[in-house]
PyMOL Python script that loads the backbone (N, CA, C, O; Angstrom):
from pymol import cmd

cmd.read_pdbstr("""\
ATOM      1  N   GLU A   1      71.476 109.571  63.536  1.00  0.00           N
ATOM      2  CA  GLU A   1      71.534 108.573  64.576  1.00  0.00           C
ATOM      3  C   GLU A   1      72.904 108.625  65.230  1.00  0.00           C
ATOM      4  O   GLU A   1      73.930 108.646  64.551  1.00  0.00           O
ATOM      5  N   PHE A   2      72.907 108.646  66.537  1.00  0.00           N
ATOM      6  CA  PHE A   2      74.152 108.709  67.302  1.00  0.00           C
ATOM      7  C   PHE A   2      74.490 107.319  67.808  1.00  0.00           C
ATOM      8  O   PHE A   2      73.635 106.635  68.371  1.00  0.00           O
ATOM      9  N   ARG A   3      75.708 106.906  67.616  1.00  0.00           N
ATOM     10  CA  ARG A   3      76.135 105.640  68.195  1.00  0.00           C
ATOM     11  C   ARG A   3      77.452 105.850  68.921  1.00  0.00           C
ATOM     12  O   ARG A   3      78.323 106.589  68.461  1.00  0.00           O
ATOM     13  N   ARG A   4      77.578 105.211  70.022  1.00  0.00           N
ATOM     14  CA  ARG A   4      78.786 105.323  70.830  1.00  0.00           C
ATOM     15  C   ARG A   4      79.658 104.109  70.541  1.00  0.00           C
ATOM     16  O   ARG A   4      79.183 102.973  70.542  1.00  0.00           O
ATOM     17  N   VAL A   5      80.918 104.360  70.299  1.00  0.00           N
ATOM     18  CA  VAL A   5      81.862 103.289  69.994  1.00  0.00           C
ATOM     19  C   VAL A   5      83.045 103.424  70.931  1.00  0.00           C
ATOM     20  O   VAL A   5      83.601 104.510  71.099  1.00  0.00           O
ATOM     21  N   LEU A   6      83.419 102.326  71.531  1.00  0.00           N
ATOM     22  CA  LEU A   6      84.608 102.332  72.370  1.00  0.00           C
ATOM     23  C   LEU A   6      85.799 101.953  71.498  1.00  0.00           C
ATOM     24  O   LEU A   6      85.795 100.917  70.833  1.00  0.00           O
ATOM     25  N   PHE A   7      86.793 102.791  71.513  1.00  0.00           N
ATOM     26  CA  PHE A   7      87.993 102.547  70.718  1.00  0.00           C
ATOM     27  C   PHE A   7      89.195 102.815  71.594  1.00  0.00           C
ATOM     28  O   PHE A   7      89.325 103.897  72.168  1.00  0.00           O
ATOM     29  N   ARG A   8      90.057 101.853  71.697  1.00  0.00           N
ATOM     30  CA  ARG A   8      91.292 102.030  72.464  1.00  0.00           C
ATOM     31  C   ARG A   8      92.473 101.807  71.547  1.00  0.00           C
ATOM     32  O   ARG A   8      92.474 100.912  70.701  1.00  0.00           O
ATOM     33  N   SER A   9      93.458 102.624  71.731  1.00  0.00           N
ATOM     34  CA  SER A   9      94.669 102.493  70.943  1.00  0.00           C
ATOM     35  C   SER A   9      95.848 102.890  71.804  1.00  0.00           C
ATOM     36  O   SER A   9      95.741 103.785  72.642  1.00  0.00           O
ATOM     37  N   HIS A  10      96.948 102.238  71.603  1.00  0.00           N
ATOM     38  CA  HIS A  10      98.165 102.586  72.316  1.00  0.00           C
ATOM     39  C   HIS A  10      99.302 102.588  71.307  1.00  0.00           C
ATOM     40  O   HIS A  10      99.554 101.593  70.628  1.00  0.00           O
ATOM     41  N   MET A  11      99.976 103.709  71.222  1.00  0.00           N
ATOM     42  CA  MET A  11     101.142 103.798  70.352  1.00  0.00           C
ATOM     43  C   MET A  11     102.348 104.078  71.237  1.00  0.00           C
ATOM     44  O   MET A  11     102.301 104.948  72.107  1.00  0.00           O
ATOM     45  N   TYR A  12     103.400 103.357  71.015  1.00  0.00           N
ATOM     46  CA  TYR A  12     104.637 103.584  71.735  1.00  0.00           C
ATOM     47  C   TYR A  12     105.742 103.766  70.716  1.00  0.00           C
ATOM     48  O   TYR A  12     105.934 102.942  69.821  1.00  0.00           O
ATOM     49  N   LYS A  13     106.457 104.856  70.870  1.00  0.00           N
ATOM     50  CA  LYS A  13     107.560 105.124  69.960  1.00  0.00           C
ATOM     51  C   LYS A  13     108.681 105.740  70.788  1.00  0.00           C
ATOM     52  O   LYS A  13     108.449 106.665  71.567  1.00  0.00           O
ATOM     53  N   HIS A  14     109.863 105.240  70.624  1.00  0.00           N
ATOM     54  CA  HIS A  14     110.994 105.780  71.360  1.00  0.00           C
ATOM     55  C   HIS A  14     111.897 106.556  70.404  1.00  0.00           C
ATOM     56  O   HIS A  14     112.568 105.981  69.546  1.00  0.00           O
ATOM     57  N   ILE A  15     111.893 107.861  70.574  1.00  0.00           N
ATOM     58  CA  ILE A  15     112.779 108.742  69.814  1.00  0.00           C
ATOM     59  C   ILE A  15     113.588 109.524  70.842  1.00  0.00           C
ATOM     60  O   ILE A  15     113.008 110.108  71.757  1.00  0.00           O
ATOM     61  N   PRO A  16     114.882 109.549  70.718  1.00  0.00           N
ATOM     62  CA  PRO A  16     115.699 110.271  71.697  1.00  0.00           C
ATOM     63  C   PRO A  16     115.274 111.732  71.828  1.00  0.00           C
ATOM     64  O   PRO A  16     114.904 112.369  70.842  1.00  0.00           O
ATOM     65  N   ALA A  17     115.329 112.252  73.044  1.00  0.00           N
ATOM     66  CA  ALA A  17     114.986 113.646  73.306  1.00  0.00           C
ATOM     67  C   ALA A  17     115.797 114.562  72.407  1.00  0.00           C
ATOM     68  O   ALA A  17     117.004 114.385  72.246  1.00  0.00           O
ATOM     69  N   GLY A  18     115.120 115.543  71.821  1.00  0.00           N
ATOM     70  CA  GLY A  18     115.785 116.515  70.972  1.00  0.00           C
ATOM     71  C   GLY A  18     116.035 116.056  69.554  1.00  0.00           C
ATOM     72  O   GLY A  18     116.666 116.768  68.772  1.00  0.00           O
ATOM     73  N   ALA A  19     115.551 114.879  69.211  1.00  0.00           N
ATOM     74  CA  ALA A  19     115.792 114.369  67.856  1.00  0.00           C
ATOM     75  C   ALA A  19     115.056 115.207  66.811  1.00  0.00           C
ATOM     76  O   ALA A  19     115.550 115.377  65.697  1.00  0.00           O
ATOM     77  N   GLY A  20     113.888 115.727  67.159  1.00  0.00           N
ATOM     78  CA  GLY A  20     113.157 116.629  66.268  1.00  0.00           C
ATOM     79  C   GLY A  20     112.727 116.013  64.954  1.00  0.00           C
ATOM     80  O   GLY A  20     112.702 116.702  63.935  1.00  0.00           O
ATOM     81  N   LEU A  21     112.393 114.756  64.948  1.00  0.00           N
ATOM     82  CA  LEU A  21     112.052 114.080  63.702  1.00  0.00           C
ATOM     83  C   LEU A  21     110.584 114.205  63.311  1.00  0.00           C
ATOM     84  O   LEU A  21     110.244 113.971  62.151  1.00  0.00           O
ATOM     85  N   GLY A  22     109.707 114.567  64.240  1.00  0.00           N
ATOM     86  CA  GLY A  22     108.287 114.688  63.937  1.00  0.00           C
ATOM     87  C   GLY A  22     107.588 113.346  63.815  1.00  0.00           C
ATOM     88  O   GLY A  22     106.436 113.294  63.385  1.00  0.00           O
ATOM     89  N   GLY A  23     108.247 112.273  64.177  1.00  0.00           N
ATOM     90  CA  GLY A  23     107.669 110.940  64.040  1.00  0.00           C
ATOM     91  C   GLY A  23     106.426 110.736  64.880  1.00  0.00           C
ATOM     92  O   GLY A  23     105.409 110.259  64.375  1.00  0.00           O
ATOM     93  N   GLY A  24     106.489 111.089  66.148  1.00  0.00           N
ATOM     94  CA  GLY A  24     105.335 110.948  67.038  1.00  0.00           C
ATOM     95  C   GLY A  24     104.207 111.864  66.622  1.00  0.00           C
ATOM     96  O   GLY A  24     103.038 111.485  66.701  1.00  0.00           O
ATOM     97  N   SER A  25     104.540 113.064  66.181  1.00  0.00           N
ATOM     98  CA  SER A  25     103.525 114.026  65.750  1.00  0.00           C
ATOM     99  C   SER A  25     102.809 113.553  64.492  1.00  0.00           C
ATOM    100  O   SER A  25     101.592 113.699  64.371  1.00  0.00           O
ATOM    101  N   SER A  26     103.564 112.988  63.560  1.00  0.00           N
ATOM    102  CA  SER A  26     102.931 112.486  62.337  1.00  0.00           C
ATOM    103  C   SER A  26     102.086 111.257  62.643  1.00  0.00           C
ATOM    104  O   SER A  26     101.045 111.056  62.019  1.00  0.00           O
ATOM    105  N   ASP A  27     102.520 110.429  63.596  1.00  0.00           N
ATOM    106  CA  ASP A  27     101.718 109.277  64.005  1.00  0.00           C
ATOM    107  C   ASP A  27     100.390 109.735  64.612  1.00  0.00           C
ATOM    108  O   ASP A  27      99.340 109.169  64.310  1.00  0.00           O
ATOM    109  N   ALA A  28     100.436 110.755  65.464  1.00  0.00           N
ATOM    110  CA  ALA A  28      99.214 111.272  66.091  1.00  0.00           C
ATOM    111  C   ALA A  28      98.255 111.817  65.037  1.00  0.00           C
ATOM    112  O   ALA A  28      97.053 111.556  65.096  1.00  0.00           O
ATOM    113  N   ALA A  29      98.780 112.573  64.076  1.00  0.00           N
ATOM    114  CA  ALA A  29      97.938 113.125  63.012  1.00  0.00           C
ATOM    115  C   ALA A  29      97.339 112.007  62.161  1.00  0.00           C
ATOM    116  O   ALA A  29      96.172 112.071  61.774  1.00  0.00           O
ATOM    117  N   CYS A  30      98.132 110.999  61.877  1.00  0.00           N
ATOM    118  CA  CYS A  30      97.653 109.861  61.096  1.00  0.00           C
ATOM    119  C   CYS A  30      96.524 109.144  61.830  1.00  0.00           C
ATOM    120  O   CYS A  30      95.564 108.701  61.200  1.00  0.00           O
ATOM    121  N   MET A  31      96.626 109.024  63.149  1.00  0.00           N
ATOM    122  CA  MET A  31      95.582 108.364  63.933  1.00  0.00           C
ATOM    123  C   MET A  31      94.283 109.164  63.875  1.00  0.00           C
ATOM    124  O   MET A  31      93.205 108.580  63.765  1.00  0.00           O
ATOM    125  N   ILE A  32      94.369 110.473  63.948  1.00  0.00           N
ATOM    126  CA  ILE A  32      93.171 111.309  63.843  1.00  0.00           C
ATOM    127  C   ILE A  32      92.514 111.114  62.480  1.00  0.00           C
ATOM    128  O   ILE A  32      91.295 110.963  62.389  1.00  0.00           O
ATOM    129  N   LYS A  33      93.315 111.118  61.433  1.00  0.00           N
ATOM    130  CA  LYS A  33      92.771 110.915  60.078  1.00  0.00           C
ATOM    131  C   LYS A  33      92.179 109.517  59.920  1.00  0.00           C
ATOM    132  O   LYS A  33      91.135 109.347  59.289  1.00  0.00           O
ATOM    133  N   LEU A  34      92.847 108.516  60.495  1.00  0.00           N
ATOM    134  CA  LEU A  34      92.347 107.150  60.431  1.00  0.00           C
ATOM    135  C   LEU A  34      90.995 107.025  61.132  1.00  0.00           C
ATOM    136  O   LEU A  34      90.070 106.420  60.590  1.00  0.00           O
ATOM    137  N   LEU A  35      90.874 107.593  62.334  1.00  0.00           N
ATOM    138  CA  LEU A  35      89.611 107.540  63.069  1.00  0.00           C
ATOM    139  C   LEU A  35      88.502 108.261  62.321  1.00  0.00           C
ATOM    140  O   LEU A  35      87.360 107.801  62.296  1.00  0.00           O
ATOM    141  N   ASN A  36      88.839 109.388  61.712  1.00  0.00           N
ATOM    142  CA  ASN A  36      87.859 110.146  60.934  1.00  0.00           C
ATOM    143  C   ASN A  36      87.323 109.302  59.775  1.00  0.00           C
ATOM    144  O   ASN A  36      86.120 109.284  59.513  1.00  0.00           O
ATOM    145  N   ASP A  37      88.222 108.612  59.091  1.00  0.00           N
ATOM    146  CA  ASP A  37      87.816 107.765  57.960  1.00  0.00           C
ATOM    147  C   ASP A  37      87.094 106.499  58.424  1.00  0.00           C
ATOM    148  O   ASP A  37      86.028 106.165  57.908  1.00  0.00           O
ATOM    149  N   LYS A  38      87.673 105.804  59.389  1.00  0.00           N
ATOM    150  CA  LYS A  38      87.132 104.521  59.848  1.00  0.00           C
ATOM    151  C   LYS A  38      85.715 104.645  60.393  1.00  0.00           C
ATOM    152  O   LYS A  38      84.862 103.800  60.120  1.00  0.00           O
ATOM    153  N   PHE A  39      85.467 105.695  61.163  1.00  0.00           N
ATOM    154  CA  PHE A  39      84.168 105.864  61.800  1.00  0.00           C
ATOM    155  C   PHE A  39      83.291 106.894  61.095  1.00  0.00           C
ATOM    156  O   PHE A  39      82.265 107.314  61.629  1.00  0.00           O
ATOM    157  N   SER A  40      83.703 107.300  59.890  1.00  0.00           N
ATOM    158  CA  SER A  40      82.920 108.258  59.082  1.00  0.00           C
ATOM    159  C   SER A  40      82.455 109.450  59.919  1.00  0.00           C
ATOM    160  O   SER A  40      81.269 109.780  59.947  1.00  0.00           O
ATOM    161  N   LEU A  41      83.405 110.087  60.597  1.00  0.00           N
ATOM    162  CA  LEU A  41      83.081 111.196  61.489  1.00  0.00           C
ATOM    163  C   LEU A  41      82.768 112.487  60.737  1.00  0.00           C
ATOM    164  O   LEU A  41      82.085 113.368  61.260  1.00  0.00           O
ATOM    165  N   GLY A  42      83.264 112.592  59.521  1.00  0.00           N
ATOM    166  CA  GLY A  42      82.992 113.791  58.724  1.00  0.00           C
ATOM    167  C   GLY A  42      83.683 115.042  59.234  1.00  0.00           C
ATOM    168  O   GLY A  42      83.199 116.153  59.015  1.00  0.00           O
ATOM    169  N   LEU A  43      84.809 114.872  59.913  1.00  0.00           N
ATOM    170  CA  LEU A  43      85.540 116.035  60.426  1.00  0.00           C
ATOM    171  C   LEU A  43      86.236 116.756  59.274  1.00  0.00           C
ATOM    172  O   LEU A  43      86.845 116.125  58.410  1.00  0.00           O
ATOM    173  N   SER A  44      86.140 118.068  59.272  1.00  0.00           N
ATOM    174  CA  SER A  44      86.846 118.859  58.267  1.00  0.00           C
ATOM    175  C   SER A  44      88.337 118.857  58.588  1.00  0.00           C
ATOM    176  O   SER A  44      88.748 118.526  59.700  1.00  0.00           O
ATOM    177  N   THR A  45      89.127 119.229  57.605  1.00  0.00           N
ATOM    178  CA  THR A  45      90.573 119.349  57.816  1.00  0.00           C
ATOM    179  C   THR A  45      90.864 120.305  58.966  1.00  0.00           C
ATOM    180  O   THR A  45      91.723 120.037  59.806  1.00  0.00           O
ATOM    181  N   GLU A  46      90.149 121.413  58.996  1.00  0.00           N
ATOM    182  CA  GLU A  46      90.367 122.417  60.041  1.00  0.00           C
ATOM    183  C   GLU A  46      90.043 121.859  61.425  1.00  0.00           C
ATOM    184  O   GLU A  46      90.759 122.130  62.389  1.00  0.00           O
ATOM    185  N   ARG A  47      88.966 121.082  61.525  1.00  0.00           N
ATOM    186  CA  ARG A  47      88.579 120.502  62.812  1.00  0.00           C
ATOM    187  C   ARG A  47      89.614 119.467  63.259  1.00  0.00           C
ATOM    188  O   ARG A  47      89.958 119.400  64.440  1.00  0.00           O
ATOM    189  N   MET A  48      90.109 118.659  62.316  1.00  0.00           N
ATOM    190  CA  MET A  48      91.149 117.697  62.667  1.00  0.00           C
ATOM    191  C   MET A  48      92.407 118.417  63.139  1.00  0.00           C
ATOM    192  O   MET A  48      93.077 117.951  64.061  1.00  0.00           O
ATOM    193  N   GLU A  49      92.732 119.545  62.519  1.00  0.00           N
ATOM    194  CA  GLU A  49      93.892 120.334  62.950  1.00  0.00           C
ATOM    195  C   GLU A  49      93.694 120.869  64.363  1.00  0.00           C
ATOM    196  O   GLU A  49      94.647 120.929  65.140  1.00  0.00           O
ATOM    197  N   GLU A  50      92.466 121.257  64.705  1.00  0.00           N
ATOM    198  CA  GLU A  50      92.180 121.733  66.063  1.00  0.00           C
ATOM    199  C   GLU A  50      92.417 120.629  67.090  1.00  0.00           C
ATOM    200  O   GLU A  50      92.985 120.874  68.155  1.00  0.00           O
ATOM    201  N   TYR A  51      91.980 119.419  66.765  1.00  0.00           N
ATOM    202  CA  TYR A  51      92.218 118.298  67.667  1.00  0.00           C
ATOM    203  C   TYR A  51      93.712 117.990  67.747  1.00  0.00           C
ATOM    204  O   TYR A  51      94.242 117.741  68.829  1.00  0.00           O
ATOM    205  N   ALA A  52      94.377 118.008  66.616  1.00  0.00           N
ATOM    206  CA  ALA A  52      95.791 117.648  66.563  1.00  0.00           C
ATOM    207  C   ALA A  52      96.659 118.581  67.386  1.00  0.00           C
ATOM    208  O   ALA A  52      97.572 118.125  68.074  1.00  0.00           O
ATOM    209  N   VAL A  53      96.393 119.872  67.330  1.00  0.00           N
ATOM    210  CA  VAL A  53      97.242 120.828  68.055  1.00  0.00           C
ATOM    211  C   VAL A  53      97.124 120.634  69.568  1.00  0.00           C
ATOM    212  O   VAL A  53      98.016 121.034  70.316  1.00  0.00           O
ATOM    213  N   LYS A  54      96.036 120.027  70.016  1.00  0.00           N
ATOM    214  CA  LYS A  54      95.897 119.735  71.449  1.00  0.00           C
ATOM    215  C   LYS A  54      96.807 118.596  71.875  1.00  0.00           C
ATOM    216  O   LYS A  54      97.135 118.468  73.054  1.00  0.00           O
ATOM    217  N   LEU A  55      97.217 117.768  70.920  1.00  0.00           N
ATOM    218  CA  LEU A  55      98.126 116.660  71.215  1.00  0.00           C
ATOM    219  C   LEU A  55      99.582 117.092  71.189  1.00  0.00           C
ATOM    220  O   LEU A  55     100.414 116.508  71.883  1.00  0.00           O
ATOM    221  N   GLY A  56      99.898 118.099  70.403  1.00  0.00           N
ATOM    222  CA  GLY A  56     101.264 118.598  70.306  1.00  0.00           C
ATOM    223  C   GLY A  56     101.312 119.760  69.332  1.00  0.00           C
ATOM    224  O   GLY A  56     100.542 119.809  68.373  1.00  0.00           O
ATOM    225  N   ALA A  57     102.213 120.689  69.580  1.00  0.00           N
ATOM    226  CA  ALA A  57     102.266 121.924  68.795  1.00  0.00           C
ATOM    227  C   ALA A  57     102.401 121.683  67.296  1.00  0.00           C
ATOM    228  O   ALA A  57     101.801 122.408  66.503  1.00  0.00           O
ATOM    229  N   ASP A  58     103.179 120.677  66.892  1.00  0.00           N
ATOM    230  CA  ASP A  58     103.399 120.471  65.457  1.00  0.00           C
ATOM    231  C   ASP A  58     102.538 119.350  64.860  1.00  0.00           C
ATOM    232  O   ASP A  58     102.671 119.045  63.675  1.00  0.00           O
ATOM    233  N   CYS A  59     101.670 118.742  65.649  1.00  0.00           N
ATOM    234  CA  CYS A  59     100.845 117.637  65.135  1.00  0.00           C
ATOM    235  C   CYS A  59      99.931 118.077  63.999  1.00  0.00           C
ATOM    236  O   CYS A  59      99.744 117.335  63.035  1.00  0.00           O
ATOM    237  N   SER A  60      99.364 119.269  64.100  1.00  0.00           N
ATOM    238  CA  SER A  60      98.422 119.723  63.067  1.00  0.00           C
ATOM    239  C   SER A  60      99.105 119.899  61.712  1.00  0.00           C
ATOM    240  O   SER A  60      98.444 119.821  60.677  1.00  0.00           O
ATOM    241  N   PHE A  61     100.408 120.133  61.703  1.00  0.00           N
ATOM    242  CA  PHE A  61     101.161 120.267  60.456  1.00  0.00           C
ATOM    243  C   PHE A  61     100.989 119.031  59.571  1.00  0.00           C
ATOM    244  O   PHE A  61     100.963 119.145  58.345  1.00  0.00           O
ATOM    245  N   PHE A  62     100.874 117.863  60.184  1.00  0.00           N
ATOM    246  CA  PHE A  62     100.834 116.608  59.438  1.00  0.00           C
ATOM    247  C   PHE A  62      99.435 116.217  58.959  1.00  0.00           C
ATOM    248  O   PHE A  62      99.292 115.218  58.255  1.00  0.00           O
ATOM    249  N   ILE A  63      98.413 116.972  59.319  1.00  0.00           N
ATOM    250  CA  ILE A  63      97.056 116.654  58.869  1.00  0.00           C
ATOM    251  C   ILE A  63      96.928 116.866  57.361  1.00  0.00           C
ATOM    252  O   ILE A  63      96.403 116.002  56.658  1.00  0.00           O
ATOM    253  N   ARG A  64      97.402 118.003  56.859  1.00  0.00           N
ATOM    254  CA  ARG A  64      97.274 118.305  55.422  1.00  0.00           C
ATOM    255  C   ARG A  64      98.298 117.567  54.576  1.00  0.00           C
ATOM    256  O   ARG A  64      98.034 117.218  53.426  1.00  0.00           O
ATOM    257  N   ASN A  65      99.457 117.336  55.150  1.00  0.00           N
ATOM    258  CA  ASN A  65     100.518 116.624  54.440  1.00  0.00           C
ATOM    259  C   ASN A  65     100.900 117.309  53.127  1.00  0.00           C
ATOM    260  O   ASN A  65     101.064 116.659  52.094  1.00  0.00           O
ATOM    261  N   LYS A  66     101.038 118.630  53.192  1.00  0.00           N
ATOM    262  CA  LYS A  66     101.445 119.445  52.040  1.00  0.00           C
ATOM    263  C   LYS A  66     102.489 120.452  52.510  1.00  0.00           C
ATOM    264  O   LYS A  66     102.557 120.767  53.698  1.00  0.00           O
ATOM    265  N   PRO A  67     103.296 120.955  51.590  1.00  0.00           N
ATOM    266  CA  PRO A  67     104.231 122.013  51.981  1.00  0.00           C
ATOM    267  C   PRO A  67     103.477 123.285  52.378  1.00  0.00           C
ATOM    268  O   PRO A  67     102.620 123.760  51.632  1.00  0.00           O
ATOM    269  N   VAL A  68     103.793 123.827  53.538  1.00  0.00           N
ATOM    270  CA  VAL A  68     103.181 125.064  54.016  1.00  0.00           C
ATOM    271  C   VAL A  68     104.228 125.879  54.764  1.00  0.00           C
ATOM    272  O   VAL A  68     105.267 125.362  55.174  1.00  0.00           O
ATOM    273  N   PHE A  69     103.933 127.160  54.930  1.00  0.00           N
ATOM    274  CA  PHE A  69     104.720 128.011  55.807  1.00  0.00           C
ATOM    275  C   PHE A  69     103.943 128.084  57.113  1.00  0.00           C
ATOM    276  O   PHE A  69     102.826 128.601  57.142  1.00  0.00           O
ATOM    277  N   ALA A  70     104.521 127.574  58.187  1.00  0.00           N
ATOM    278  CA  ALA A  70     103.827 127.504  59.472  1.00  0.00           C
ATOM    279  C   ALA A  70     104.290 128.620  60.392  1.00  0.00           C
ATOM    280  O   ALA A  70     105.480 128.920  60.481  1.00  0.00           O
ATOM    281  N   THR A  71     103.332 129.229  61.074  1.00  0.00           N
ATOM    282  CA  THR A  71     103.624 130.252  62.078  1.00  0.00           C
ATOM    283  C   THR A  71     102.843 129.891  63.340  1.00  0.00           C
ATOM    284  O   THR A  71     102.279 128.801  63.439  1.00  0.00           O
ATOM    285  N   GLY A  72     102.815 130.803  64.290  1.00  0.00           N
ATOM    286  CA  GLY A  72     102.178 130.525  65.571  1.00  0.00           C
ATOM    287  C   GLY A  72     103.011 129.491  66.302  1.00  0.00           C
ATOM    288  O   GLY A  72     104.234 129.613  66.379  1.00  0.00           O
ATOM    289  N   ILE A  73     102.363 128.486  66.830  1.00  0.00           N
ATOM    290  CA  ILE A  73     103.085 127.388  67.474  1.00  0.00           C
ATOM    291  C   ILE A  73     103.217 126.211  66.512  1.00  0.00           C
ATOM    292  O   ILE A  73     103.435 125.071  66.923  1.00  0.00           O
ATOM    293  N   GLY A  74     103.082 126.510  65.235  1.00  0.00           N
ATOM    294  CA  GLY A  74     103.127 125.478  64.206  1.00  0.00           C
ATOM    295  C   GLY A  74     101.746 125.068  63.766  1.00  0.00           C
ATOM    296  O   GLY A  74     101.568 123.997  63.186  1.00  0.00           O
ATOM    297  N   ASN A  75     100.751 125.920  64.039  1.00  0.00           N
ATOM    298  CA  ASN A  75      99.366 125.571  63.726  1.00  0.00           C
ATOM    299  C   ASN A  75      98.676 126.549  62.777  1.00  0.00           C
ATOM    300  O   ASN A  75      97.508 126.348  62.443  1.00  0.00           O
ATOM    301  N   LEU A  76      99.353 127.580  62.343  1.00  0.00           N
ATOM    302  CA  LEU A  76      98.795 128.539  61.379  1.00  0.00           C
ATOM    303  C   LEU A  76      99.547 128.359  60.068  1.00  0.00           C
ATOM    304  O   LEU A  76     100.772 128.475  60.029  1.00  0.00           O
ATOM    305  N   PHE A  77      98.815 128.076  58.994  1.00  0.00           N
ATOM    306  CA  PHE A  77      99.458 127.670  57.755  1.00  0.00           C
ATOM    307  C   PHE A  77      99.144 128.589  56.588  1.00  0.00           C
ATOM    308  O   PHE A  77      98.021 129.069  56.433  1.00  0.00           O
ATOM    309  N   GLU A  78     100.159 128.820  55.773  1.00  0.00           N
ATOM    310  CA  GLU A  78      99.999 129.515  54.499  1.00  0.00           C
ATOM    311  C   GLU A  78     100.545 128.592  53.415  1.00  0.00           C
ATOM    312  O   GLU A  78     101.626 128.024  53.573  1.00  0.00           O
ATOM    313  N   PRO A  79      99.802 128.435  52.308  1.00  0.00           N
ATOM    314  CA  PRO A  79     100.269 127.547  51.239  1.00  0.00           C
ATOM    315  C   PRO A  79     101.610 128.002  50.671  1.00  0.00           C
ATOM    316  O   PRO A  79     101.909 129.195  50.631  1.00  0.00           O
ATOM    317  N   VAL A  80     102.400 127.047  50.239  1.00  0.00           N
ATOM    318  CA  VAL A  80     103.698 127.313  49.622  1.00  0.00           C
ATOM    319  C   VAL A  80     103.762 126.520  48.321  1.00  0.00           C
ATOM    320  O   VAL A  80     103.455 125.329  48.297  1.00  0.00           O
ATOM    321  N   GLU A  81     104.157 127.180  47.250  1.00  0.00           N
ATOM    322  CA  GLU A  81     104.332 126.502  45.984  1.00  0.00           C
ATOM    323  C   GLU A  81     105.796 126.152  45.810  1.00  0.00           C
ATOM    324  O   GLU A  81     106.662 127.022  45.904  1.00  0.00           O
ATOM    325  N   LEU A  82     106.073 124.901  45.560  1.00  0.00           N
ATOM    326  CA  LEU A  82     107.448 124.454  45.365  1.00  0.00           C
ATOM    327  C   LEU A  82     107.608 123.989  43.927  1.00  0.00           C
ATOM    328  O   LEU A  82     106.695 123.410  43.338  1.00  0.00           O
ATOM    329  N   SER A  83     108.785 124.252  43.376  1.00  0.00           N
ATOM    330  CA  SER A  83     109.077 123.837  42.019  1.00  0.00           C
ATOM    331  C   SER A  83     110.310 122.936  42.032  1.00  0.00           C
ATOM    332  O   SER A  83     111.262 123.171  42.777  1.00  0.00           O
ATOM    333  N   LEU A  84     110.273 121.919  41.208  1.00  0.00           N
ATOM    334  CA  LEU A  84     111.425 121.025  41.109  1.00  0.00           C
ATOM    335  C   LEU A  84     112.396 121.473  40.023  1.00  0.00           C
ATOM    336  O   LEU A  84     113.401 120.808  39.774  1.00  0.00           O
ATOM    337  N   LYS A  85     112.099 122.601  39.374  1.00  0.00           N
ATOM    338  CA  LYS A  85     112.986 123.129  38.330  1.00  0.00           C
ATOM    339  C   LYS A  85     114.242 123.691  38.957  1.00  0.00           C
ATOM    340  O   LYS A  85     114.215 124.199  40.078  1.00  0.00           O
ATOM    341  N   ASP A  86     115.347 123.599  38.228  1.00  0.00           N
ATOM    342  CA  ASP A  86     116.627 124.163  38.701  1.00  0.00           C
ATOM    343  C   ASP A  86     116.665 125.644  38.466  1.00  0.00           C
ATOM    344  O   ASP A  86     117.656 126.295  38.796  1.00  0.00           O
TER     345      ASP A  86
END
""", "prot")
cmd.dss("prot")
cmd.show_as("cartoon", "prot")
cmd.util.cbc("prot")
cmd.orient("prot")
């Protein structure tokens, strides 16, 4: 069954140009994940990453929220294992 839902959202964040903090990108990725969960869209991680990269080059990085080695425009990922051992 298909149902149409109207959803409006507005996010405003002021980060100085060149700050490079990823704050807006992580917010955009979080919104995609929230919509997927809230409306039970059933989007795969890969599909959410496809949507995210359309919003910004590094937005898809924040969908998985794991350490990765990113290439391309920040949308191609290879897993990275990190150790806390000295």
